[in-house]
LUMGU-463990 format. One record per residue (C-alpha): x negated, y negated, z. Coordinates in pm, whole numbers. Layout:
LUMGU-463990
+--------+--------+--------+
|     xx |     yy |     zz |
+--------+--------+--------+
|      X |      Y |      Z |
...
+--------+--------+--------+
This chain:
LUMGU-463990
+--------+--------+--------+
|     xx |     yy |     zz |
+--------+--------+--------+
|  -5417 |  -6243 |  -3024 |
|  -5359 |  -5919 |  -3217 |
|  -5347 |  -5587 |  -3037 |
|  -5668 |  -5400 |  -2995 |
|  -5619 |  -5049 |  -3105 |
|  -5873 |  -4783 |  -3068 |
|  -5909 |  -4477 |  -3291 |
|  -5628 |  -4236 |  -3189 |
|  -5723 |  -3887 |  -3086 |
|  -5615 |  -3621 |  -3337 |
|  -5375 |  -3364 |  -3257 |
|  -5069 |  -3336 |  -3044 |
|  -4995 |  -3632 |  -2822 |
|  -4898 |  -3589 |  -2464 |
|  -4533 |  -3720 |  -2544 |
|  -4508 |  -3454 |  -2815 |
|  -4514 |  -3191 |  -2554 |
|  -4164 |  -3136 |  -2417 |
|  -4300 |  -3049 |  -2052 |
|  -4489 |  -3381 |  -2044 |
|  -4224 |  -3614 |  -2147 |
|  -3958 |  -3449 |  -1940 |
|  -4213 |  -3459 |  -1646 |
|  -4261 |  -3852 |  -1713 |
|  -3877 |  -3879 |  -1707 |
|  -3857 |  -3686 |  -1393 |
|  -4084 |  -3911 |  -1212 |
|  -3906 |  -4226 |  -1326 |
|  -3554 |  -4066 |  -1264 |
|  -3648 |  -3954 |   -906 |
|  -3780 |  -4306 |   -818 |
|  -3440 |  -4457 |   -939 |
|  -3261 |  -4177 |   -747 |
|  -3424 |  -4326 |   -434 |
|  -3330 |  -4676 |   -526 |
|  -2976 |  -4590 |   -585 |
|  -2947 |  -4431 |   -235 |
|  -3082 |  -4759 |    -80 |
|  -2852 |  -4985 |   -310 |
|  -2533 |  -4824 |   -164 |
|  -2662 |  -4695 |    176 |
|  -2430 |  -4934 |    363 |
|  -2128 |  -4866 |    153 |
|  -1995 |  -4573 |    339 |
|  -2038 |  -4726 |    679 |
|  -1857 |  -5064 |    592 |
|  -1628 |  -4995 |    888 |
|  -1907 |  -4933 |   1138 |
|  -2078 |  -5269 |   1024 |
|  -1749 |  -5440 |   1105 |
|  -1715 |  -5278 |   1454 |
|  -2080 |  -5284 |   1559 |
|  -2216 |  -5607 |   1387 |
|  -1912 |  -5811 |   1328 |
|  -1930 |  -5801 |    948 |
|  -1574 |  -5870 |    806 |
|  -1498 |  -5797 |    445 |
|  -1626 |  -6150 |    343 |
|  -1955 |  -6095 |    523 |
|  -2000 |  -5750 |    378 |
|  -1922 |  -5863 |     21 |
|  -2140 |  -6174 |     39 |
|  -2430 |  -5966 |    162 |
|  -2378 |  -5695 |    -99 |
|  -2354 |  -5963 |   -374 |
|  -2704 |  -6126 |   -251 |
|  -2866 |  -5819 |   -420 |
|  -2864 |  -6001 |   -750 |
|  -2882 |  -6359 |   -637 |
|  -3250 |  -6423 |   -710 |
|  -3221 |  -6233 |  -1041 |
|  -2937 |  -6452 |  -1160 |
|  -2994 |  -6795 |  -1015 |
|  -3389 |  -6798 |   -985 |
|  -3406 |  -6611 |  -1326 |
|  -3625 |  -6351 |  -1177 |
|  -3502 |  -6081 |  -1417 |
|  -3608 |  -6293 |  -1712 |
|  -3960 |  -6327 |  -1555 |
|  -3950 |  -5944 |  -1502 |
|  -3885 |  -5892 |  -1867 |
|  -4185 |  -6111 |  -1959 |
|  -4394 |  -5929 |  -1707 |
|  -4304 |  -5601 |  -1855 |
|  -4374 |  -5711 |  -2210 |
|  -4711 |  -5888 |  -2111 |
|  -4840 |  -5624 |  -1855 |
|  -4681 |  -5308 |  -1974 |
|  -4474 |  -5020 |  -1812 |
|  -4695 |  -4872 |  -1576 |
|  -4808 |  -5195 |  -1382 |
|  -4443 |  -5310 |  -1385 |
|  -4328 |  -4988 |  -1252 |
|  -4566 |  -4994 |   -953 |
|  -4492 |  -5354 |   -885 |
|  -4111 |  -5303 |   -875 |
|  -4156 |  -5009 |   -639 |
|  -4364 |  -5225 |   -396 |
|  -4103 |  -5515 |   -417 |
|  -3823 |  -5274 |   -338 |
|  -3995 |  -5138 |    -42 |
|  -4067 |  -5472 |    112 |
|  -3712 |  -5590 |     79 |
|  -3591 |  -5265 |    211 |
|  -3794 |  -5297 |    526 |
|  -3660 |  -5646 |    585 |
|  -3302 |  -5518 |    537 |
|  -3359 |  -5232 |    785 |
|  -3500 |  -5473 |   1060 |
|  -3198 |  -5685 |   1026 |
|  -2980 |  -5416 |   1138 |
|  -3196 |  -5286 |   1428 |
|  -3113 |  -5343 |   1790 |
|  -3450 |  -5530 |   1818 |
|  -3330 |  -5798 |   1581 |
|  -3031 |  -5879 |   1817 |
|  -3116 |  -6160 |   2031 |
|  -3465 |  -6216 |   1890 |
|  -3586 |  -6539 |   1768 |
|  -3506 |  -6455 |   1408 |
|  -3153 |  -6378 |   1522 |
|  -3126 |  -6728 |   1679 |
|  -3280 |  -6888 |   1385 |
|  -3051 |  -6743 |   1123 |
|  -2753 |  -6811 |   1350 |
|  -2847 |  -7178 |   1353 |
|  -2968 |  -7222 |    996 |
|  -2871 |  -7150 |    631 |
|  -2499 |  -7246 |    714 |
|  -2518 |  -7507 |    449 |
|  -2748 |  -7514 |    136 |
|  -2731 |  -7823 |    -77 |
|  -2644 |  -7794 |   -421 |
|  -2576 |  -7433 |   -394 |
|  -2293 |  -7485 |   -161 |
|  -2150 |  -7754 |   -383 |
|  -2160 |  -7518 |   -682 |
|  -1999 |  -7242 |   -470 |
|  -2301 |  -6993 |   -528 |
|  -2469 |  -7000 |   -192 |
|  -2563 |  -6652 |    -70 |
|  -2477 |  -6765 |    290 |
|  -2191 |  -6942 |    459 |
|  -2117 |  -7099 |    792 |
|  -2009 |  -6837 |   1046 |
|  -2176 |  -6548 |    853 |
|  -2336 |  -6315 |   1112 |
|  -2722 |  -6366 |   1145 |
|  -2780 |  -6003 |   1079 |
|  -2593 |  -6023 |    755 |
|  -2791 |  -6328 |    656 |
|  -3122 |  -6178 |    715 |
|  -3007 |  -5844 |    562 |
|  -2912 |  -6041 |    264 |
|  -3260 |  -6189 |    235 |
|  -3396 |  -5846 |    238 |
|  -3141 |  -5729 |     -9 |
|  -3218 |  -6015 |   -248 |
|  -3594 |  -5906 |   -250 |
|  -3495 |  -5534 |   -303 |
|  -3266 |  -5655 |   -580 |
|  -3556 |  -5803 |   -758 |
|  -3747 |  -5485 |   -747 |
|  -3473 |  -5244 |   -841 |
|  -3360 |  -5448 |  -1145 |
|  -3726 |  -5471 |  -1248 |
|  -3748 |  -5093 |  -1215 |
|  -3432 |  -5056 |  -1414 |
|  -3562 |  -5240 |  -1724 |
|  -3908 |  -5080 |  -1665 |
|  -3757 |  -4727 |  -1669 |
|  -3554 |  -4799 |  -1975 |
|  -3858 |  -4913 |  -2160 |
|  -4063 |  -4617 |  -2035 |
|  -3798 |  -4372 |  -2170 |
|  -3806 |  -4562 |  -2508 |
|  -4186 |  -4521 |  -2500 |
|  -4176 |  -4156 |  -2434 |
|  -3864 |  -4038 |  -2616 |
|  -3815 |  -4276 |  -2931 |
|  -3734 |  -4061 |  -3227 |
|  -3660 |  -3766 |  -2995 |
|  -3397 |  -3700 |  -2734 |
|  -3365 |  -4046 |  -2627 |
|  -2982 |  -4066 |  -2547 |
|  -3017 |  -3726 |  -2359 |
|  -3319 |  -3869 |  -2153 |
|  -3143 |  -4196 |  -2071 |
|  -2823 |  -4014 |  -1984 |
|  -3013 |  -3755 |  -1766 |
|  -3203 |  -4026 |  -1591 |
|  -2891 |  -4206 |  -1498 |
|  -2725 |  -3879 |  -1391 |
|  -3000 |  -3788 |  -1147 |
|  -2999 |  -4160 |  -1036 |
|  -2614 |  -4139 |   -966 |
|  -2682 |  -3837 |   -747 |
|  -2829 |  -4105 |   -527 |
|  -2478 |  -4247 |   -474 |
|  -2354 |  -3894 |   -366 |
|  -2656 |  -3854 |   -135 |
|  -2604 |  -4177 |     58 |
|  -2221 |  -4117 |     75 |
|  -2295 |  -3779 |    260 |
|  -2612 |  -3873 |    467 |
|  -2548 |  -4239 |    556 |
|  -2257 |  -4179 |    803 |
|  -2436 |  -3861 |    919 |
|  -2743 |  -4075 |   1017 |
|  -2535 |  -4366 |   1148 |
|  -2336 |  -4132 |   1392 |
|  -2616 |  -3888 |   1474 |
|  -2578 |  -3747 |   1820 |
|  -2261 |  -3951 |   1896 |
|  -2474 |  -4277 |   1921 |
|  -2366 |  -4515 |   1643 |
|  -2675 |  -4696 |   1479 |
|  -2632 |  -4825 |   1131 |
|  -3007 |  -4897 |   1112 |
|  -3083 |  -4510 |   1122 |
|  -2910 |  -4491 |    780 |
|  -3113 |  -4773 |    626 |
|  -3451 |  -4622 |    777 |
|  -3353 |  -4296 |    591 |
|  -3330 |  -4491 |    262 |
|  -3658 |  -4683 |    335 |
|  -3840 |  -4353 |    373 |
|  -3710 |  -4229 |     31 |
|  -3817 |  -4577 |   -123 |
|  -4183 |  -4496 |    -14 |
|  -4155 |  -4169 |   -199 |
|  -4022 |  -4377 |   -503 |
|  -4333 |  -4584 |   -482 |
|  -4550 |  -4263 |   -492 |
|  -4356 |  -4146 |   -799 |
|  -4428 |  -4476 |   -987 |
|  -4805 |  -4441 |   -887 |
|  -4809 |  -4083 |  -1037 |
|  -4634 |  -4203 |  -1356 |
|  -4896 |  -4483 |  -1377 |
|  -5179 |  -4231 |  -1433 |
|  -4968 |  -4026 |  -1669 |
|  -4873 |  -4322 |  -1879 |
|  -5238 |  -4448 |  -1888 |
|  -5336 |  -4095 |  -2008 |
|  -5081 |  -4126 |  -2294 |
|  -5228 |  -4455 |  -2416 |
|  -5588 |  -4339 |  -2410 |
|  -5483 |  -4021 |  -2601 |
|  -5281 |  -4204 |  -2868 |
|  -5507 |  -4506 |  -2893 |
|  -5217 |  -4749 |  -2852 |
|  -5286 |  -5070 |  -2664 |
|  -5050 |  -5148 |  -2375 |
|  -4774 |  -5407 |  -2445 |
|  -4981 |  -5674 |  -2247 |
|  -5204 |  -5732 |  -2545 |
|  -4903 |  -5870 |  -2735 |
|  -4859 |  -6236 |  -2638 |
|  -4514 |  -6339 |  -2533 |
|  -4333 |  -6613 |  -2730 |
|  -4035 |  -6812 |  -2632 |
|  -3925 |  -6772 |  -2996 |
|  -3890 |  -6407 |  -2939 |
|  -3600 |  -6472 |  -2704 |
|  -3451 |  -6692 |  -2982 |
|  -3426 |  -6374 |  -3197 |
|  -3247 |  -6174 |  -2929 |
|  -3003 |  -6443 |  -2845 |
|  -2914 |  -6512 |  -3225 |
|  -2776 |  -6163 |  -3252 |
|  -2400 |  -6116 |  -3228 |
|  -2441 |  -5751 |  -3153 |
|  -2681 |  -5808 |  -2879 |
|  -2426 |  -6046 |  -2702 |
|  -2138 |  -5798 |  -2755 |
|  -2350 |  -5525 |  -2594 |
|  -2464 |  -5754 |  -2312 |
|  -2100 |  -5856 |  -2231 |
|  -1979 |  -5498 |  -2245 |
|  -2247 |  -5409 |  -2000 |
|  -2155 |  -5676 |  -1749 |
|  -1790 |  -5599 |  -1774 |
|  -1828 |  -5231 |  -1750 |
|  -2086 |  -5223 |  -1466 |
|  -1904 |  -5494 |  -1279 |
|  -1603 |  -5265 |  -1257 |
|  -1824 |  -4988 |  -1130 |
|  -2101 |  -5088 |   -903 |
|  -1912 |  -5338 |   -690 |
|  -1636 |  -5079 |   -652 |
|  -1874 |  -4827 |   -522 |
|  -1968 |  -5062 |   -234 |
|  -1583 |  -5065 |   -130 |
|  -1477 |  -4718 |   -265 |
|  -1513 |  -4532 |     77 |
|  -1332 |  -4797 |    268 |
|  -1063 |  -4804 |      3 |
|  -1011 |  -4427 |     56 |
|  -1006 |  -4483 |    427 |
|   -722 |  -4742 |    377 |
|   -517 |  -4532 |    128 |
|   -551 |  -4172 |    267 |
|   -424 |  -4033 |    591 |
|   -710 |  -3878 |    779 |
|   -671 |  -3685 |   1101 |
|   -925 |  -3629 |   1379 |
|  -1130 |  -3321 |   1339 |
|  -1161 |  -3101 |   1640 |
|  -1489 |  -3183 |   1791 |
|  -1565 |  -2824 |   1885 |
|  -1515 |  -2696 |   1518 |
|  -1777 |  -2635 |   1252 |
|  -1637 |  -2925 |   1050 |
|  -1735 |  -3179 |   1315 |
|  -2105 |  -3068 |   1345 |
|  -2392 |  -3244 |   1161 |
|  -2487 |  -2934 |    988 |
|  -2175 |  -2916 |    769 |
|  -2299 |  -3236 |    581 |
|  -2635 |  -3047 |    505 |
|  -2435 |  -2736 |    374 |
|  -2209 |  -2957 |    159 |
|  -2503 |  -3143 |     15 |
|  -2671 |  -2806 |    -90 |
|  -2339 |  -2709 |   -249 |
|  -2339 |  -3045 |   -434 |
|  -2689 |  -2979 |   -568 |
|  -2578 |  -2618 |   -691 |
|  -2276 |  -2800 |   -879 |
|  -2521 |  -3045 |  -1036 |
|  -2801 |  -2801 |  -1129 |
|  -2560 |  -2534 |  -1264 |
|  -2343 |  -2760 |  -1472 |
|  -2646 |  -2965 |  -1604 |
|  -2855 |  -2640 |  -1696 |
|  -2553 |  -2463 |  -1867 |
|  -2587 |  -2704 |  -2147 |
|  -2938 |  -2588 |  -2223 |
|  -2871 |  -2220 |  -2220 |
|  -2859 |  -2057 |  -2567 |
|  -2728 |  -1724 |  -2415 |
|  -2356 |  -1741 |  -2404 |
|  -2323 |  -1506 |  -2107 |
|  -2566 |  -1711 |  -1909 |
|  -2391 |  -2026 |  -2006 |
|  -2057 |  -1886 |  -1892 |
|  -2190 |  -1771 |  -1561 |
|  -2354 |  -2113 |  -1493 |
|  -2033 |  -2282 |  -1570 |
|  -1844 |  -2044 |  -1338 |
|  -2096 |  -2114 |  -1053 |
|  -2055 |  -2488 |  -1105 |
|  -1681 |  -2486 |  -1102 |
|  -1673 |  -2237 |   -795 |
|  -1925 |  -2458 |   -610 |
|  -1724 |  -2767 |   -692 |
|  -1404 |  -2633 |   -564 |
|  -1590 |  -2522 |   -234 |
|  -1738 |  -2868 |   -211 |
|  -1393 |  -3033 |   -257 |
|  -1254 |  -2802 |     18 |
|  -1525 |  -2892 |    252 |
|  -1477 |  -3262 |    190 |
|  -1102 |  -3225 |    278 |
|  -1179 |  -3020 |    589 |
|  -1417 |  -3283 |    703 |
|  -1155 |  -3553 |    678 |
|  -1425 |  -3781 |    552 |
|  -1372 |  -4069 |    297 |
|  -1751 |  -4076 |    227 |
|  -1772 |  -3695 |    159 |
|  -1468 |  -3720 |    -89 |
|  -1617 |  -4011 |   -277 |
|  -1956 |  -3839 |   -290 |
|  -1791 |  -3614 |   -568 |
|  -1826 |  -3931 |   -793 |
|  -2142 |  -3833 |  -1004 |
|  -2080 |  -3443 |  -1027 |
|  -1878 |  -3432 |  -1342 |
|  -2093 |  -3700 |  -1510 |
|  -2410 |  -3471 |  -1435 |
|  -2231 |  -3184 |  -1621 |
|  -2129 |  -3371 |  -1936 |
|  -2422 |  -3605 |  -1973 |
|  -2628 |  -3374 |  -2162 |
|  -2323 |  -3299 |  -2392 |
|  -2274 |  -3680 |  -2445 |
|  -2644 |  -3737 |  -2488 |
|  -2687 |  -3463 |  -2742 |
|  -2383 |  -3576 |  -2934 |
|  -2534 |  -3942 |  -2967 |
|  -2865 |  -3817 |  -3050 |
|  -2754 |  -3573 |  -3327 |
|  -2390 |  -3702 |  -3423 |
|  -2384 |  -4074 |  -3325 |
|  -2063 |  -4252 |  -3244 |
|  -2203 |  -4459 |  -2962 |
|  -1976 |  -4739 |  -2987 |
|  -1689 |  -4511 |  -3003 |
|  -1795 |  -4366 |  -2668 |
|  -1794 |  -4703 |  -2510 |
|  -1441 |  -4753 |  -2612 |
|  -1332 |  -4411 |  -2458 |
|  -1527 |  -4518 |  -2134 |
|  -1340 |  -4835 |  -2107 |
|  -1009 |  -4655 |  -2155 |
|  -1090 |  -4408 |  -1863 |
|  -1212 |  -4692 |  -1656 |
|   -883 |  -4877 |  -1678 |
|   -682 |  -4561 |  -1605 |
|   -882 |  -4469 |  -1297 |
|   -856 |  -4813 |  -1130 |
|   -485 |  -4838 |  -1198 |
|   -444 |  -4496 |  -1040 |
|   -635 |  -4604 |   -740 |
|   -415 |  -4934 |   -715 |
|    -63 |  -4787 |   -776 |
|    -45 |  -4403 |   -760 |
|   -296 |  -4312 |   -479 |
|   -109 |  -4523 |   -213 |
|    218 |  -4332 |   -301 |
|     44 |  -4015 |   -162 |
|    -81 |  -4175 |    171 |
|    180 |  -3949 |    367 |
|     68 |  -3631 |    184 |
|   -273 |  -3534 |    319 |
|   -335 |  -3258 |     54 |
|   -169 |  -3447 |   -238 |
|   -355 |  -3772 |   -170 |
|   -696 |  -3609 |   -143 |
|   -621 |  -3413 |   -468 |
|   -541 |  -3739 |   -660 |
|   -852 |  -3902 |   -518 |
|  -1079 |  -3617 |   -621 |
|   -955 |  -3602 |   -979 |
|   -964 |  -3972 |  -1025 |
|  -1316 |  -3998 |   -875 |
|  -1443 |  -3737 |  -1099 |
|  -1299 |  -3903 |  -1406 |
|  -1436 |  -4225 |  -1323 |
|  -1771 |  -4084 |  -1269 |
|  -1747 |  -3915 |  -1621 |
|  -1648 |  -4242 |  -1779 |
|  -1956 |  -4411 |  -1635 |
|  -2181 |  -4151 |  -1792 |
|  -2076 |  -4278 |  -2135 |
|  -2261 |  -4605 |  -2088 |
|  -2623 |  -4480 |  -2032 |
|  -2560 |  -4204 |  -2304 |
|  -2436 |  -4459 |  -2568 |
|  -2515 |  -4823 |  -2474 |
|  -2875 |  -4828 |  -2372 |
|  -3026 |  -4606 |  -2653 |
|  -2851 |  -4857 |  -2888 |
|  -3054 |  -5156 |  -2773 |
|  -3382 |  -5051 |  -2960 |
|  -3165 |  -5064 |  -3276 |
|  -3093 |  -5438 |  -3214 |
|  -3448 |  -5576 |  -3143 |
|  -3804 |  -5539 |  -3234 |
|  -4006 |  -5287 |  -3030 |
|  -4258 |  -5555 |  -2894 |
|  -3969 |  -5756 |  -2718 |
|  -3750 |  -5460 |  -2602 |
|  -3845 |  -5534 |  -2245 |
|  -3731 |  -5893 |  -2269 |
|  -3406 |  -5760 |  -2440 |
|  -3329 |  -5528 |  -2160 |
|  -3419 |  -5787 |  -1909 |
|  -3173 |  -6031 |  -2064 |
|  -2890 |  -5762 |  -2070 |
|  -2970 |  -5687 |  -1692 |
|  -2966 |  -6060 |  -1612 |
|  -2621 |  -6100 |  -1765 |
|  -2520 |  -5787 |  -1592 |
|  -2649 |  -5907 |  -1262 |
|  -2417 |  -6219 |  -1294 |
|  -2115 |  -5985 |  -1241 |
|  -2287 |  -5767 |   -979 |
|  -2343 |  -6088 |   -775 |
|  -1989 |  -6226 |   -835 |
|  -1766 |  -5935 |   -806 |
|  -1871 |  -5793 |   -464 |
|  -1809 |  -6125 |   -306 |
|  -1472 |  -6173 |   -500 |
|  -1348 |  -5833 |   -369 |
|  -1444 |  -5923 |    -15 |
|  -1260 |  -6253 |    -26 |
|   -962 |  -6108 |   -213 |
|   -928 |  -5855 |     56 |
|   -947 |  -6125 |    321 |
|   -692 |  -6350 |    143 |
|   -445 |  -6085 |     56 |
|   -446 |  -5931 |    393 |
|   -379 |  -6231 |    621 |
|   -181 |  -6029 |    871 |
|   -464 |  -5789 |    944 |
|   -707 |  -6076 |    977 |
|   -468 |  -6262 |   1221 |
|   -396 |  -5933 |   1414 |
|   -765 |  -5863 |   1466 |
|   -839 |  -6219 |   1565 |
|   -543 |  -6193 |   1830 |
|   -657 |  -5874 |   1948 |
|   -361 |  -5683 |   1838 |
|   -592 |  -5456 |   1613 |
|   -932 |  -5356 |   1711 |
|  -1220 |  -5409 |   1462 |
|  -1205 |  -5033 |   1394 |
|   -834 |  -5027 |   1323 |
|   -855 |  -5339 |   1103 |
|  -1138 |  -5201 |    907 |
|   -912 |  -4915 |    772 |
|   -598 |  -5108 |    722 |
|   -655 |  -5328 |    404 |
|   -435 |  -5321 |     98 |
|   -674 |  -5291 |   -198 |
|   -420 |  -5330 |   -479 |
|   -531 |  -5689 |   -584 |
|   -907 |  -5598 |   -611 |
|   -835 |  -5281 |   -809 |
|   -614 |  -5460 |  -1048 |
|   -892 |  -5718 |  -1098 |
|  -1141 |  -5437 |  -1173 |
|   -888 |  -5271 |  -1421 |
|   -876 |  -5613 |  -1609 |
|  -1246 |  -5588 |  -1652 |
|  -1195 |  -5260 |  -1821 |
|   -936 |  -5424 |  -2054 |
|  -1175 |  -5677 |  -2157 |
|  -1460 |  -5418 |  -2203 |
|  -1221 |  -5220 |  -2431 |
|  -1143 |  -5524 |  -2650 |
|  -1532 |  -5581 |  -2688 |
|  -1579 |  -5218 |  -2771 |
|  -1353 |  -5274 |  -3079 |
|  -1552 |  -5588 |  -3158 |
|  -1888 |  -5393 |  -3142 |
|  -1757 |  -5137 |  -3378 |
|  -1658 |  -5409 |  -3624 |
|  -1990 |  -5590 |  -3591 |
|  -2172 |  -5261 |  -3644 |
|  -1969 |  -5183 |  -3961 |
|  -2050 |  -5535 |  -4100 |
|  -2408 |  -5551 |  -4016 |
|  -2498 |  -5190 |  -4051 |
|  -2691 |  -5179 |  -3717 |
|  -2660 |  -4799 |  -3700 |
|  -2482 |  -4787 |  -3363 |
|  -2257 |  -4518 |  -3489 |
|  -2551 |  -4324 |  -3630 |
|  -2735 |  -4048 |  -3476 |
|  -3072 |  -4135 |  -3288 |
|  -3238 |  -3824 |  -3450 |
|  -3212 |  -3842 |  -3816 |
|  -3344 |  -3646 |  -4100 |
|  -3665 |  -3759 |  -4275 |
|  -3481 |  -3874 |  -4583 |
|  -3256 |  -4084 |  -4357 |
|  -3537 |  -4254 |  -4191 |
|  -3644 |  -4469 |  -4490 |
|  -3288 |  -4596 |  -4525 |
|  -3270 |  -4690 |  -4163 |
|  -3600 |  -4882 |  -4188 |
|  -3473 |  -5072 |  -4490 |
|  -3146 |  -5152 |  -4309 |
|  -3344 |  -5282 |  -4005 |
|  -3554 |  -5506 |  -4244 |
|  -3229 |  -5657 |  -4382 |
|  -3093 |  -5714 |  -4023 |
|  -3418 |  -5874 |  -3926 |
|  -3424 |  -6102 |  -4218 |
|  -3064 |  -6214 |  -4131 |
|  -3175 |  -6302 |  -3779 |
+--------+--------+--------+
């Protein structure tokens, strides 16, 4: 059935107005900001989960890997892409927000005191210890002896994972809809920069809520993230009406009027460039997201922290709020400096950003908090994302940026593995090395949304771009399911003495949680970076041969557009 297209309204469309398309981006980006907070809300309190809920590294890793289980093995992400292509951006956005919230509430309840000793606690203790076929294949999201709270939390995380990945492909499609032919790389990079501030937010506030008032409760941290997901759902609903207004104004039919065909997937899967981009994505993201879940614990194990005087300012809850405000100043000033045409104002904004960053780092050191130190992760990325996005939009070189990102990724993980432990006896030196490495790692991560995601529309037809993003996210989710579990199992297997000492009572759970040697998992993540580096060079070769335009700017002069269309037609005929 062909699309039904009404007569478009003459004049400027809503997306032609800068304030409108950036408002739409803001709604989508803030929703993803909230989802990123929930995604890593338990990461900075891994040690508390071990001491209060009995989650060892294997249980923690298995639970964290469960986020992508349904997406990978029940193929939910593929269905999400089909839903997106058939039902459109706005419907799928609201649906994803609702699914995230349902999963988050389950995850929260699993960590409450009310769950302990309940009928659900007993049921999960006695069941799901063996799942036919899945256990034989070694892909079960549960195992015998896994704490009941971790099992039920994993169920909620699976449901949340369906929603957050559906939201991810929907937001990418929405940005393409509002920004195609404009500042698309800048928009995608900005969205991801704001979303990654969610990582910093949970690193600062998750330990604060968990230890509020001196009474440890991991469920309080999750409750904080659940409230934010309620706000995210509201953001998606507001976007629903804004997107609907755009379609009414332009006379365009929503994507649901275009019937989905299985043959469309064949067009995507037959593209070598698509496979290289997808594999690059899974390797790169697998070296970052699983690492984020263990990064705070890795710092706890590799840095020497001292107890802060409980009567000092640095031990109060208010210091976390002050540090977060300073972090926002760093992010806003560095981001805004890229858009100032006045050199004096630009210089002042950069000075404010750098000064605030120094203050932030000093406060993190004084707090003696691994979570506060790792929270610096996205700050450099926020500052350079507009630069990278503008460069790709106007100059191109997306594939080259991916190669640079892989090189930085390798360097950072090897630094964490071999150089940081050398500074364990140097409180100042160790924190300095950690800060620099974390900032560079965050900067390398910003290269991906600014270069990889805007390249996907150049590889596939617009009507199946939702399915293309879904396939990439599905392949990516295989890594996001596998590597958190691998890191947990490697930590357990390469630290047998710690496991034995904890079992014998020589080490308390609190001591054991901060005593692991992280060298082996970090080397594994660096190897992923090496593989991504090789694929980066392969992608450049494919682009050169197929003339995909990955190294070309997104915003082209009018005389270049016709040539790009001609090249796209040649590429489509080859498929």
